[in-house]
C-alpha angles and dihedrals in degrees: 000000000000113000116244120234139209113245124209117192117189133128090214096088095191092055090046092052091050091052091047093051093047092047092048092055091062105033138046094211118111116255126212127192125208123183100197145024089255091057091047092053091049092050094049091048088069088066094243113163115239117211096188131346125211109199136185112228097224122046128168092252094033110041099160102051096276090143091059092052090048092054093045090051087057089051091244115159100244136195118195114223109186142156089214122062114265114206115188089190089069095044134074125279093265092057089054090068095074113125095224145333128232122187112227096224110118144012087263087062091066092055090047091049089054092046091053092050091050092048093050088053093050098038095086087069092050120089122211119193116199121199106205136154117230088244092067122126093196109044096087089049089052094045091051093049093046090050091051088059091047099243120154102247129199124177127208130186096196130049089221092064090055089051092051091050091047089065088065104034143358121232125216091248142346121229120202108200119209100329092202086076087056132060098271095204086058091048092050091048091047092053092050091048092050091049090055088069104025132033123214093270096050095050120011123206129198128190131203114220137171120239090249091062099040090130090061090055090050092048090052091051087056090053092051113286112135101211147344139216128201121254087241089059122152122227092249093052092049096046093048094050095044094049093046094051094045094047095045086054093049093049091051090048092052090051091045091052091051090051093051102042134073107248096223103043104019090226117124114296118236096260097050092039092058090044092056094038090054093051091046091047090054091047093050091048092051090051092045090240123149119241135199138207127204123195115191129183135181109244117238091356091166089064090055090055096041097045100034104023134251092283090062087046090057090048090052093050091046091049092050091049090052092051094047091052089046094051097036101032093143093056141062114276123190142164109244094190141300108351093343122104136180136211124195134180150114115309117229101158123007093196092053092047092047088052087052089053092051090050090053093047092050090048091055093046095047106039109034096085094052096039101041106016092240125085121224140154138218135231122199141187122205120195136166101179133096138100091224134034090247093053091047093055089044091054090049090048092053090050088053093054092048085059089050090049094047093057106285130249092082146097123245123195126204 
């Protein structure tokens, strides 16, 4: 498949080069520059796929926005970048299909233009859920605008439907459109229920309200909505607010991920693993469901480091983490520290689980030399007893060390 490209169209070559440089620093996609409508037509005649185009409104051979019309006719996501104000309201219907407009009035505009291009490239992976009644006057306008910016859009008429879907996946943002056409008590309850599972940074919500009902929007923000926009919103206002809320959430999630994951292996770090395990332990006890804990440790790991170097030691730890996640994909997997790992979950069949442990042990014993160029083995302890989470892990740890003391490269049950 041919890789798509970013296209910058501007007759000011210095500006085009600055935009290209800024864009190349943040994206791996190729970038092409055209300085005129003629060059643009020649480029597109090659059949090249355009991811997003940033186009100056006035070019020497296209002084009245002809290049913009040409791009839109080709169904290319287009951002207008112009020194003169571009108002789609005063243009034909074709011109209203531009993805966004950036005023070329300051150095900051260059950064924002690049940011918009990157967002339009990433938006097809971003899901926007719209809660809207069938009596709405604004929902189709919102859907059209979201489609222009390439978001994945799903519409829901009932809050309960969103809650059902949230049990399966999480969108980038939830939009609540004109709550006066919905049952407000249901909307308030819905917001409260969502916030039990996701805070404002994990899942942003925006509401559309009229000026007459501004108090309702403020009340919903107190309940947990991140932001609101007026029913008489402009495209630029809506896009800026939407983009800002999604990107703030993504930044938070990236930081959250770093704080919860082990830097070397990307499995759960010790702190977050125990936080989740304790919650799961409490839930299993409440439901009278048995649990299990596995402790796993690379045998003679110091010899791996001493004889093959710390780089090989890191490779060994990473490989074990990958195998643990592969063999126990339905459970919590965390790095306890150094070369030691933990697995925790609900126990359905101890014999089957012990067999999985043996399969992991055998895989490590038989594949490490070929895969990593260094042979090592694995000792494990499997336990399903303990009245507290700490006692459960202590019991599994004791089982692990019985494996070590019995000669290593084996599984011990308790």
